[in-house]
Phi, psi and omega in degrees: 000134179293133174266107184282129179275150177288176183301320182243130175231150169250132183250115180242169178149182184276161183295127178084008183276335180124023179300306182299320182295324177297314180294317179297321179295318179294325177294319184289327185263333184237357180075020182285147174283133177250127178237127179253120176300322180294322179292324176300317181290323178295322179296316178296319179297317178298317180297329180267000182073026181260162176284175182251024178298152180304320180294323178295311181295323178296320178295320178295321179296321178295318178300313178299317182297321180292336178271316188249352185111159186295340179260027187305315184294323178291321177300319177298321178298314178298321180296318179295322180293314180298324179289340183258001182302328181290345178268011176065034173295134186251078180110163181226129173242116177257118185262146176080056174278120186232356182234147180299322179299326179293315179296317180297320178304316181289312182293325180293343180251022175087004180273182182223158179248131172253126178257123179248128183218169175194168178302133183307318181292325175294315180297317181296318178299320179299315182296319179295325178282333189287336179051055184284348178078019181260134183299328183283359176271346183273063182231157170289163179301319181295319179295318183296317179292320179298319177293323179294316179300324178294329179278336182289325187235130183295144178277347180200188182272005183294137177293348180274345182291145175296136181211067183294327178296322178293322176295315179304317186290340177253012180294145178276330180223144180234135178237128171259106186261024177293326189298340183277353174072203187246354178280115189298311185294311181293319181295321180297319178297317177298319181291321178298317179298317179301310182297323178293313182295324183270318186245354182073029180239000000 
């Protein structure tokens, strides 16, 4: 049976698991607007002449949160969606949910959270093959895992702290994308079939 998604979804998960691909697929099949919190932060970093390292983006997110609230990036996503309603966008997918306040903002408004994950070694291999052009991808496996663990668990009780494990634990849907492997073309086709069979996207 197809699991129908609500109008607004937040897509969370680990690096290289398939978050962006999930959002892109929904855009392609249902016309949903896709907004990436990470892309918003990269744009701000570029405008300020900053690098795109994870620590830099995290600091920018905290700065935005202190001004607009801990769910600032999600609020920006909703604003972009509302501004695009006249173009008949059918749904909103906000990618890169990393804070509990962001997930709660979506769920409190009738939306849902999808958590996408995969085996770490599979994800790392995908990133190395993918040539995404992101500075934070040029890490050893050990460095990459250490940075991910720091994002999974908050360093303090601040609502601005990254808490991906907390987001995972309150997710409405979970996807294990290990099965698609590391071959991008073959894996993308398998993942699209999975998304279609499960969610109709």
